[in-house]
ZAMITI-991904 format. One line per field, with one value per residue (C-alpha): residue number from 1; residue in one letter; x, y, z. Coordinates in steps of 0.2 Angstrom, whole numbers, plus 5000, padded with zeros to 4 digits. Layout:
<atoms>
k <- NUM,...
r <- a,...
X <- X,...
Y <- Y,...
Z <- Z,...
</atoms>
This chain:
<atoms>
k <- 1,2,3,4,5,6,7,8,9,10,11,12,13,14,15,16,17,18,19,20,21,22,23,24,25,26,27,28,29,30,31,32,33,34,35,36,37,38,39,40,41,42,43,44,45,46,47,48,49,50,51,52,53,54,55,56,57,58,59,60,61,62,63,64,65,66,67,68,69,70,71,72,73,74,75,76,77,78,79,80,81,82,83,84,85,86,87,88,89,90,91,92,93,94,95,96,97,98,99,100,101,102,103,104,105,106,107,108,109,110,111,112,113,114,115,116,117,118,119,120,121,122,123,124,125,126,127,128,129,130,131,132,133,134,135,136,137,138,139,140,141,142,143,144,145,146,147,148,149,150,151,152,153,154,155,156,157,158,159,160,161,162,163,164,165,166,167,168,169,170,171,172,173,174,175,176,177,178,179,180,181,182,183,184,185,186,187,188,189,190,191,192,193,194,195,196,197,198,199,200,201,202,203,204,205,206,207,208,209,210,211,212,213,214,215,216,217,218,219,220,221,222,223,224,225,226,227,228,229,230,231,232,233,234,235,236,237,238,239,240,241,242,243,244,245,246,247,248,249,250,251,252,253,254,255,256,257,258,259,260,261,262,263,264,265,266,267,268,269,270,271,272,273,274,275,276,277,278,279,280,281,282,283,284,285,286,287,288,289,290,291,292,293,294,295,296,297,298,299,300,301,302,303,304,305,306,307,308,309,310,311,312,313,314,315,316,317,318,319,320,321,322,323,324,325,326,327,328,329,330,331,332,333,334,335,336,337,338,339,340,341,342,343,344,345,346,347,348,349,350,351,352,353,354,355,356,357,358,359,360,361,362,363,364,365,366,367,368,369,370,371,372,373,374,375,376,377,378,379,380,381,382,383,384,385,386,387,388,389,390,391,392,393,394,395,396,397,398,399,400,401,402,403,404,405,406,407,408,409,410,411,412,413,414,415,416,417,418,419,420,421,422,423,424,425,426,427,428,429,430,431,432,433,434,435,436,437,438,439,440,441,442,443,444,445,446,447,448,449,450,451,452,453,454,455,456,457,458,459,460,461,462,463,464,465,466,467,468,469,470,471,472,473,474,475,476,477,478,479,480,481,482,483,484,485,486,487,488,489,490,491,492,493,494,495,496,497,498,499,500,501,502,503,504,505,506,507,508,509,510,511,512,513,514,515,516,517,518,519,520,521,522,523,524,525,526,527,528,529,530,531,532,533,534,535,536,537,538,539,540,541,542,543,544,545,546,547,548,549,550,551,552,553,554,555,556,557,558,559,560,561,562,563,564,565,566,567,568,569,570,571,572,573,574,575,576,577,578,579,580,581,582,583,584,585,586,587,588,589,590,591,592,593,594,595,596,597,598,599,600,601,602,603,604,605,606,607,608,609,610,611,612,613,614,615,616,617,618,619,620,621,622,623,624,625,626,627,628,629,630,631,632,633,634,635,636,637,638,639,640,641,642,643,644,645,646,647,648,649,650,651,652,653,654,655,656,657,658,659,660,661,662,663,664,665,666,667,668,669,670,671,672,673,674,675,676,677,678,679,680,681,682,683,684,685,686,687,688
r <- m,r,y,a,e,t,g,y,n,l,e,v,d,l,a,t,g,n,i,e,r,v,q,t,d,p,k,l,a,e,t,l,l,g,g,l,g,t,c,l,k,i,m,w,d,r,t,t,p,d,t,h,a,f,d,p,e,n,p,l,i,i,s,s,g,l,m,a,g,t,p,a,f,s,s,n,r,t,l,i,c,t,l,s,p,k,t,n,l,l,a,y,p,m,g,g,g,f,f,a,p,e,l,k,y,a,g,y,d,k,i,i,f,t,n,k,s,p,k,w,v,y,l,w,v,h,n,d,k,v,e,i,r,d,a,e,h,l,l,g,t,g,a,i,e,v,q,d,l,i,r,e,e,l,n,e,p,n,a,q,v,a,a,i,g,t,a,g,e,l,k,s,y,i,a,t,v,e,m,g,r,g,s,a,s,r,m,g,a,a,s,v,w,g,d,k,k,i,k,a,v,a,v,r,g,t,k,d,v,n,l,a,d,g,p,a,f,l,e,a,l,k,d,m,r,a,f,v,d,e,r,n,h,n,r,l,s,s,k,n,i,m,d,i,h,t,g,v,g,s,p,q,a,m,e,i,v,d,e,s,w,h,t,g,g,f,s,w,g,n,a,r,y,r,k,k,d,f,w,n,d,e,l,e,e,a,w,t,k,i,q,y,g,a,i,q,r,f,i,s,c,y,a,c,p,q,q,c,g,a,l,i,w,h,e,e,d,p,p,y,m,a,k,c,y,s,k,l,s,y,l,f,g,s,e,t,e,d,q,n,f,s,w,k,i,l,s,k,s,f,r,y,g,v,d,s,f,s,t,p,q,v,l,a,m,a,v,e,m,r,r,d,g,v,l,k,e,e,d,f,a,a,t,d,e,y,p,a,c,p,p,p,e,e,k,q,e,v,f,l,w,i,l,d,r,i,g,k,g,q,g,i,g,k,i,l,a,l,g,t,k,a,a,a,e,k,i,g,v,n,p,e,h,y,a,h,n,i,t,k,g,e,e,q,m,n,v,k,l,g,m,l,d,p,m,y,f,l,m,f,a,t,n,e,k,q,s,v,p,q,i,e,g,n,w,t,q,d,a,f,r,d,p,k,d,r,e,e,f,v,k,d,w,i,h,l,p,h,e,r,f,i,k,y,f,l,d,w,e,p,k,s,r,e,g,g,p,f,m,n,p,e,y,p,t,p,e,i,a,s,d,i,v,d,w,m,e,e,i,h,n,y,d,d,s,l,g,i,c,c,g,m,g,g,f,c,l,k,p,a,y,h,v,h,n,y,y,k,f,v,s,t,a,a,g,i,d,v,d,q,y,g,l,r,k,i,i,h,r,s,r,n,l,h,r,a,f,q,m,r,r,g,m,t,r,a,d,d,a,p,p,a,d,h,w,r,h,r,f,p,e,l,e,e,k,l,l,t,t,y,y,n,f,k,g,w,n,d,d,g,v,p,t,r,i,r,l,e,e,l,d,l,g,y,v,a,d,e,l,e,d,l,g,i,l,k,k,v,e,t,t,d,e,d,k,e,t,w,e,s,r,r,k,e,q,w,g,y
X <- 5065,5061,5054,5041,5042,5036,5050,5039,5031,5017,5021,5006,5008,4990,4994,4997,4989,5005,5007,5023,5027,5044,5056,5065,5083,5084,5096,5082,5074,5091,5095,5077,5066,5049,5034,5041,5059,5059,5046,5058,5071,5058,5053,5071,5076,5060,5057,5066,5065,5054,5042,5024,5011,5000,5014,5012,5029,5025,5023,5008,5013,5002,5014,5013,5026,5039,5029,5012,5004,5015,5006,5016,5003,4995,5005,4992,4996,4994,5005,5000,5016,5017,5021,5008,5000,4996,5013,5024,5033,5032,5014,5013,4997,4993,4977,4974,4962,4966,4972,4991,4991,4979,4991,5006,4994,4992,5011,5015,5024,5019,5008,5017,5006,5014,5007,4988,4973,4963,4947,4942,4948,4950,4963,4959,4972,4968,4985,4993,4978,4979,4968,4963,4944,4932,4926,4916,4900,4906,4910,4900,4899,4905,4921,4913,4898,4910,4920,4903,4899,4916,4915,4898,4903,4919,4908,4922,4915,4932,4941,4949,4946,4954,4945,4941,4925,4919,4932,4945,4938,4938,4956,4952,4968,4959,4953,4955,4958,4945,4949,4936,4942,4956,4958,4973,4969,4982,4993,4982,4988,4970,4970,4984,4972,4959,4972,4977,4959,4960,4944,4949,4961,4953,4964,4962,4976,4978,4996,5008,5019,5036,5044,5062,5062,5044,5047,5058,5045,5032,5041,5044,5026,5021,5031,5022,5005,5009,5013,4997,4987,4996,4993,4975,4972,4982,4981,4991,4985,4974,4980,4993,4987,4970,4960,4961,4980,4980,4979,4988,4983,4976,4967,4952,4941,4927,4926,4929,4917,4925,4932,4935,4953,4951,4936,4943,4961,4958,4952,4935,4929,4943,4955,4952,4948,4946,4931,4940,4923,4915,4914,4901,4891,4876,4886,4894,4878,4871,4886,4887,4869,4873,4889,4885,4868,4878,4891,4886,4901,4919,4931,4949,4961,4971,4982,4977,4972,4964,4948,4951,4938,4920,4906,4895,4876,4868,4850,4846,4864,4874,4886,4905,4920,4927,4940,4950,4949,4937,4921,4927,4934,4918,4911,4926,4925,4906,4906,4892,4890,4878,4887,4872,4879,4897,4891,4879,4893,4906,4895,4893,4912,4918,4906,4913,4930,4937,4950,4942,4957,4958,4940,4933,4946,4942,4923,4927,4937,4923,4911,4923,4926,4907,4906,4920,4913,4928,4915,4900,4882,4882,4895,4882,4867,4856,4859,4851,4862,4859,4849,4855,4866,4856,4859,4875,4865,4861,4879,4876,4866,4879,4893,4884,4880,4898,4903,4891,4899,4916,4911,4901,4913,4900,4902,4914,4917,4929,4940,4938,4943,4961,4963,4965,4981,4978,4960,4965,4977,4964,4951,4964,4967,4982,4983,4992,4977,4963,4974,4984,4985,4997,5014,5022,5004,4995,4983,4987,4978,4967,4977,4983,4992,5001,5019,5032,5036,5053,5049,5032,5041,5053,5039,5029,5043,5053,5043,5040,5022,5017,5006,5011,5000,5011,5027,5023,5018,5031,5034,5020,5012,5014,5026,5019,5018,5022,5039,5034,5022,5037,5048,5034,5032,5050,5051,5045,5049,5058,5055,5068,5082,5095,5096,5098,5080,5076,5084,5076,5059,5063,5070,5055,5042,5026,5025,5020,5019,5035,5044,5061,5076,5066,5050,5045,5052,5069,5067,5069,5085,5088,5100,5088,5073,5083,5087,5069,5061,5074,5069,5050,5053,5063,5049,5037,5049,5050,5031,5030,5043,5037,5019,5014,5000,5008,4994,5005,5021,5025,5008,5006,5014,5023,5018,5020,5033,5049,5067,5072,5061,5057,5073,5067,5052,5063,5076,5065,5052,5063,5079,5089,5104,5102,5101,5093,5108,5108,5090,5092,5105,5093,5079,5092,5096,5077,5075,5090,5085,5068,5075,5086,5072,5062,5077,5078,5060,5064,5061,5072,5076,5063,5049,5053,5041,5025,5010,5014,5000,5002,5009,5005,5023,5036,5055,5063,5081,5077,5068,5082,5094,5082,5082,5101,5104,5092,5100,5117,5111,5105,5121,5114,5122,5114,5103,5095,5103,5111,5130,5141,5149,5131,5126,5141,5141,5123,5128,5120,5135,5125,5113,5126,5133,5117,5113,5130,5127,5110,5119,5108,5123,5139,5155,5165,5182,5180,5195,5199,5197,5179,5175,5182,5173,5157,5159,5162,5146,5135,5140,5136,5119,5113,5125,5132
Y <- 4949,4956,4944,4947,4965,4972,4985,4999,5014,5025,5043,5055,5074,5081,5098,5095,5078,5070,5051,5042,5023,5024,5009,5007,5002,4983,4988,4996,4978,4971,4983,4989,4975,4985,4992,5002,5000,5008,5021,5027,5030,5039,5050,5053,5059,5070,5079,5091,5094,5109,5100,5100,5086,5099,5105,5101,5093,5080,5064,5052,5034,5019,5005,4986,4975,4965,4948,4956,4947,4931,4916,4919,4918,4934,4945,4958,4973,4990,5004,5023,5033,5051,5065,5065,5082,5075,5070,5079,5063,5049,5041,5024,5015,4999,4989,4971,4965,4964,4981,4979,4962,4969,4984,4972,4962,4979,4980,4993,4992,5009,5024,5041,5056,5073,5091,5094,5093,5108,5098,5082,5067,5048,5038,5023,5010,4996,4987,4999,5011,5025,5040,5053,5055,5068,5064,5080,5070,5058,5071,5067,5049,5037,5027,5011,5017,5026,5010,5001,5018,5018,5000,5002,5018,5009,4994,4984,4973,4966,4982,4985,5002,5013,5028,5041,5046,5063,5064,5062,5075,5087,5083,5076,5070,5054,5050,5033,5025,5011,4997,4983,4971,4983,5000,5011,5020,5029,5044,5056,5049,5050,5069,5071,5061,5075,5089,5083,5080,5062,5054,5036,5025,5010,4996,4981,4970,4954,4953,4940,4942,4931,4920,4917,4899,4893,4875,4880,4894,4881,4870,4883,4887,4869,4868,4884,4876,4861,4872,4883,4867,4860,4876,4878,4860,4863,4880,4886,4884,4897,4895,4910,4917,4925,4915,4927,4925,4906,4903,4909,4926,4942,4941,4931,4943,4940,4922,4922,4931,4930,4948,4946,4951,4967,4973,4970,4976,4991,5008,5016,5033,5044,5030,5035,5019,5001,4989,4973,4964,4969,4952,4939,4924,4933,4947,4933,4925,4942,4947,4929,4932,4949,4946,4930,4939,4953,4942,4936,4926,4925,4932,4932,4944,4939,4923,4920,4903,4911,4920,4934,4946,4946,4953,4963,4967,4972,4977,4991,4998,4995,4981,4983,4971,4971,4962,4962,4976,4987,4979,4986,5003,5012,5003,5008,5026,5028,5018,5007,4988,4985,4977,4983,5000,4994,4987,5002,5015,5005,5005,5024,5026,5016,5026,5042,5034,5037,5028,5016,5017,5037,5042,5034,5043,5059,5057,5052,5068,5079,5071,5074,5092,5094,5087,5099,5114,5116,5114,5125,5119,5131,5119,5105,5117,5114,5125,5126,5111,5099,5095,5098,5085,5073,5075,5067,5052,5046,5041,5031,5045,5058,5047,5046,5065,5069,5058,5065,5082,5076,5066,5081,5094,5104,5115,5107,5093,5103,5105,5087,5080,5085,5072,5073,5083,5096,5098,5101,5114,5123,5123,5131,5118,5109,5094,5084,5082,5078,5072,5061,5045,5049,5046,5058,5066,5049,5041,5024,5009,5014,5005,5011,5000,4999,4993,4999,4986,4988,4981,4990,5006,5004,4999,5014,5025,5021,5012,5022,5016,5026,5011,4998,4984,4987,4982,4969,4951,4938,4939,4935,4949,4942,4930,4912,4909,4890,4887,4871,4881,4891,4875,4868,4884,4885,4867,4871,4890,4888,4907,4914,4923,4915,4902,4916,4921,4904,4909,4926,4918,4905,4917,4929,4929,4937,4953,4952,4963,4956,4961,4952,4953,4943,4953,4970,4983,4975,4962,4961,4971,4986,4975,4960,4971,4980,4963,4957,4973,4974,4956,4960,4976,4968,4956,4970,4978,4961,4962,4980,4978,4962,4967,4953,4954,4955,4943,4929,4937,4951,4951,4933,4920,4907,4913,4906,4919,4921,4926,4908,4907,4925,4924,4908,4917,4933,4922,4910,4924,4939,4930,4940,4929,4931,4921,4926,4936,4945,4948,4955,4967,4974,4976,4985,4996,5001,5003,5015,5025,5027,5032,5045,5051,5055,5064,5074,5078,5086,5071,5070,5059,5069,5063,5045,5044,5034,5043,5050,5041,5024,5017,5022,5017,5026,5026,5040,5035,5017,5024,5035,5019,5010,5022,5024,5005,5002,5017,5009,4992,4999,5008,5025,5038,5044,5056,5042,5046,5032,5035,5036,5019,5011,5021,5017,4999,4998,5008,5024,5036,5049,5049,5052,5066,5075,5072,5080,5094,5098,5097,5083,5071,5077,5074,5062,5055,5035,5025,5007,5001,5009,5000,4983,4984,4988,4974,4962,4967,4967,4949,4944,4952,4949,4936,4947
Z <- 4860,4877,4890,4904,4900,4884,4882,4878,4888,4882,4884,4884,4884,4890,4885,4867,4864,4858,4861,4859,4860,4868,4869,4885,4889,4894,4907,4918,4920,4925,4937,4945,4938,4935,4944,4959,4955,4938,4943,4955,4942,4931,4946,4951,4933,4930,4945,4956,4975,4971,4960,4968,4965,4956,4944,4926,4926,4940,4930,4933,4930,4928,4930,4928,4938,4929,4932,4927,4912,4915,4923,4939,4953,4959,4947,4945,4954,4946,4953,4952,4955,4957,4969,4984,4988,5005,5010,4998,4996,4984,4981,4974,4979,4970,4966,4961,4947,4929,4923,4924,4914,4901,4899,4895,4883,4874,4873,4887,4904,4908,4904,4908,4908,4908,4909,4911,4899,4896,4898,4905,4895,4896,4887,4876,4873,4861,4856,4844,4844,4857,4858,4870,4871,4878,4896,4899,4898,4912,4925,4941,4938,4951,4950,4947,4936,4924,4920,4913,4904,4896,4890,4883,4874,4866,4863,4871,4886,4890,4892,4908,4915,4929,4935,4947,4955,4960,4975,4962,4951,4966,4969,4986,4996,5001,4984,4975,4958,4955,4943,4943,4957,4963,4972,4972,4987,4997,4998,4987,4970,4963,4966,4953,4941,4945,4943,4926,4922,4918,4921,4917,4907,4897,4890,4879,4873,4863,4862,4869,4885,4882,4894,4892,4898,4898,4904,4919,4923,4924,4934,4947,4946,4948,4964,4971,4966,4977,4990,4989,4989,5004,5014,5008,5015,5030,5037,5051,5069,5075,5093,5092,5075,5071,5059,5045,5044,5045,5025,5010,5002,5008,5025,5022,5031,5018,5021,5040,5051,5068,5071,5090,5087,5077,5086,5103,5099,5087,5093,5090,5086,5081,5086,5105,5115,5114,5117,5123,5127,5111,5103,5108,5102,5098,5088,5078,5074,5068,5058,5049,5043,5037,5029,5019,5014,5007,4998,4981,4977,4981,4967,4962,4954,4938,4939,4958,4964,4980,4982,4994,4987,4987,4975,4988,4983,4999,4999,4987,4986,4969,4969,4972,4976,4994,5003,5020,5032,5023,5031,5048,5046,5045,5060,5070,5065,5067,5083,5078,5078,5064,5049,5037,5039,5034,5018,5015,5017,5007,4992,4993,4997,4981,4970,4977,4975,4993,5004,5016,5028,5029,5026,5041,5052,5043,5047,5065,5067,5060,5073,5086,5082,5081,5098,5105,5097,5086,5071,5073,5070,5055,5047,5048,5043,5028,5012,4996,4990,5004,5020,5038,5046,5058,5077,5084,5092,5074,5071,5055,5047,5052,5044,5027,5028,5030,5017,5004,5008,5004,4989,4982,4987,4998,5013,5027,5015,5004,5019,5026,5009,5012,5025,5044,5045,5032,5037,5055,5050,5038,5052,5064,5077,5083,5071,5084,5094,5081,5068,5080,5070,5056,5050,5037,5035,5031,5042,5050,5057,5071,5083,5101,5112,5129,5127,5114,5101,5094,5077,5074,5080,5066,5054,5058,5058,5042,5029,5013,5011,5026,5030,5042,5034,5018,5027,5040,5037,5037,5056,5069,5076,5094,5103,5106,5124,5124,5119,5111,5100,5094,5091,5080,5070,5065,5059,5041,5041,5025,5021,5034,5026,5038,5052,5064,5063,5071,5087,5087,5086,5099,5111,5109,5124,5126,5136,5154,5169,5176,5160,5155,5144,5129,5130,5123,5124,5128,5114,5100,5103,5091,5081,5079,5076,5062,5055,5055,5049,5034,5029,5029,5020,5007,5003,5001,4989,4978,4977,4972,4959,4952,4953,4964,4977,4995,5000,4992,4998,5009,5020,5024,5036,5027,5010,4992,4988,4998,4997,4991,4976,4969,4959,4950,4942,4937,4929,4920,4915,4911,4907,4919,4925,4944,4960,4976,4982,4965,4966,4984,4978,4964,4977,4989,4974,4973,4991,4993,4978,4986,5002,4993,4984,5000,5007,4992,4994,5011,5022,5038,5052,5062,5050,5054,5069,5073,5079,5096,5105,5097,5113,5131,5136,5126,5128,5120,5122,5116,5101,5096,5098,5087,5073,5073,5073,5059,5049,5053,5047,5031,5027,5031,5041,5058,5048,5039,5022,5012,5013,4997,5000,5001,4985,4975,4978,4972,4956,4962,4963,4953,4967,4980,4969,4970,4988,4991,4979,4988,5006,5011,5011,5020,5010,5019,5015,5014,5015,5008,5026,5027,5011,5017,5034,5026,5012,5026,5037,5020,5016,5034,5034,5016,5008,4993
</atoms>
């Protein structure tokens, strides 16, 4: 019997219509868990350095995590894994909701699509019954609407549906996969759905998911429940932390209206300037009325004790689910303060199925290009298909007009749908000026700051998600000014991986004009910054392989999950005999396979770079030292490639062989002394 996982994947050949239920090797879970970890192995085995996102051979994987379908809190993430047409690297956006658990209940860990369908289809999975169904009649329907239409067509109101909207049909690089209360939004994965002509996947399952040791699992869950209750009733102090981060779960931006931190600290327009004095009491009163007028109720995802999302039904617009930062992104881009506009354009963007991180920046770039004369007025003129774009001063209407062109694949929208970098290149301008807020081709948070932060430099430069919010979280964003506050904060910081981190935090001081050895950019030092970033990265990788929402793990201060308890759920649910150090080695195996995969795709050290204008004060020599130190800490060479010693100790010798054959990893003779030195340092750093 298999525990936590079902032990089966569903293989679907879209060209032939062949469908197979394939049993998987139990060792995959033992060595890579599930979710991102096992997806990486599939992608390594089935693609080459030359495989393109729109090649038939590019697999499209819909994956649950190892914990999905179990009672583990927040074990609900659905991962869409494929090659990205936007970055040419691995795409693996994730969404919450109920889809992944339902897939487990139907008896599958993953659905793997290969090749391309000759016509538009959707997949219907009902336990052992699986069929490819015609979807031509569903073309042109929105990503939310089509979910209801499919449930009606199947006469199955409890089916979970993942679908693309018109943006995905048109292979937009900023398209999303919508799934009820979740949205897999980044890196262009939804465009691969469109290329393969998959409109949707519907799943209904009634099978069991087995636990290896139910009583021990429930005991661990009981402890977590007590911790979550305690944190809910005793939120962290907001003296040094913004309100939305004082609780457990995803940032509580639906519940909390005060956005003084975001609106004053983030950049407006095409990420060009800040409005430090934007927030005031009058605005908070107006936003409170609008926000709570739009929210019908707060909602949760599968197995989650929190309510981070909200059902939005604003005025006459169709309802949708929203959470976190999306309520602000279009306001920043359009340079408007009317929150009514935010709820209105979000409703439309969810119907088209476009990314609420990237899309506002694409729209803002188009506005800027129009202002500068890069895009001409004929690009915004009326045609037989659509009306003329409103004048520039009508900022909200301009944004809605451009969004319509992207969502419908009309006019200039066809180019803008490629994202800021590819669109700027196609328009014929230097992308470094207009598409200035990207890392590895993916739009970043619209933040521009003053002094270089060593930790955030590493997170921007090296994280594989190409999005800082998906790698930061467990460490505070700023140092506490009062040393007494720091001492108080570390008292119950049970989440830290090692006692040395307490000293890191206590020594850290907020930046000032006078500067100092314990302030940015001198502190954290390259060695300490590498240690902290490695830890935060590790936690997010647990979440991504186990299928746990990072709001309860990686992206939360003092969260429910941490390095000292993940293993309890893995061992009791999946029956994998592992302690926290053994689990860490599994996650390091996944992380290094991931890095090797990206290097095989052509990524180099030069690509490990944050947006050039992210900080006003940059220090090239320090930045190079940060990268080299981080690489060395990870067991990689100065080019950022995992070394043979590192790969072999993680049972990835076959990866080292291929990297050497491709000339990516230089063949270096390693001595017993080299291995002993690395083993000693590894045990000191990570405990295994």
